[in-house]
N, C-alpha and C positions, 0 to 999 in steps of 0.2 A: 517400564512398560505402562502403556496407557490403555485401560479397559474402556471400550466404548459401547459394547453390547453384551447382554447377558442372556443365556438360554438356560431355562430350568425345566427339568422333567420330574414329575412326581407320579407315582403309580402305587396301586395296592393290588395284591393278588390274594384272593380269599376263596374258600370252598363254597360251592353252591349249597345253600342250607337244606335243600330237599332232594338233591340228586347226588349219587356217588360218582366219583371220577370226573367231576365237573368243577372247573375253576373259573372265576371271573376276574377280570383285570381292568378296572377303570384307570385311565391315564390322562394326564394333562401336560402339555408343553407350552410354556410361556416364554416370550421373548420381550426384552425391554432394552431401550437405549439408555445408557448412563449419561445423564446431563453433566455438562462441564462443572467441575467443582464438587460433585457428589462423591461420597465414599462408596466405591464399588462393592466393598464387603457388606456394607449396610444395605445396599440395593439388592445384593444376592440374598441376604437373609429375609428381606421383606418380600421379594418375589417368591422365594422358596416357601415361605409361610402362606402366601396366597395360593400357590399351586397345591400345597398339601391340604389346605382347607377346602379347595374345590374338589379334589379327589375324594377326600373323606366324606364331604356332603353328598357327592355322587354315589359313593359306595352305600351310604345309609339309605339314600333314595332307592337304589336298586334292591337292597334288602327288604325295604318296606313293600315295594311293588311285587317282589317274588313271594313274600308272605301273603299278600292280598290274593295273588293268583292261586297260590296253594290252597288257601282257605276256601276260595270260590270253587275250586276243583273238588275239594273234599265235600262241600255242601251239595254240589251237583251230583256226585256219586251217591251221597246219602239220600238225596231226593229220589234218584232213580230206584234205589233199593226199596225205599218206602212205598213208592208208586207200585212197584212189582208186588210187594207184600200186600198192599191194599187190594190190588186186583185179585190176587189169589184168595184173600179173605172174602171179598165180595162174591167171587165165583163159588166158593165153598158154601156161603150163606144161601146163594141161589139154588145150589144142589140140594141142600137140606130143606129149604122151603118147598122145592118141587117134590121131593120124596115124602115130605110130611106137611101137607098143606094145612093140617089141623093146628099146627104150632103157630102161635102169634107172639110177637115180641112187643112188650109194653114196658116202659120205664126201664129198659135195659135188662128185663127178665123175661124168660120164655114162659108162656102160659099155654095150657091146653084148652 
């Protein structure tokens, strides 16, 4: 039998790091012609190693991107909470100042 062409598939299935019931599956399919006089088994090993490397690199890139998106989303939610808290605090200060105009705030301390 003479092998003239090789097709290799490599894939990874892994859980989404921040979602339940969500899997990701990067995959690569590589095809190569086997040159005359080349060892087809060696060609398969080389092509498989390339495909595996591509898929693993892609997986790691996906994980980095997902982590960056997650952290960005967390910081955005934190900012919204802090903004809301800041508004409530400012509103309360305004209420106290209105009810007690004799109070003055200097150096972080209330004075009469």
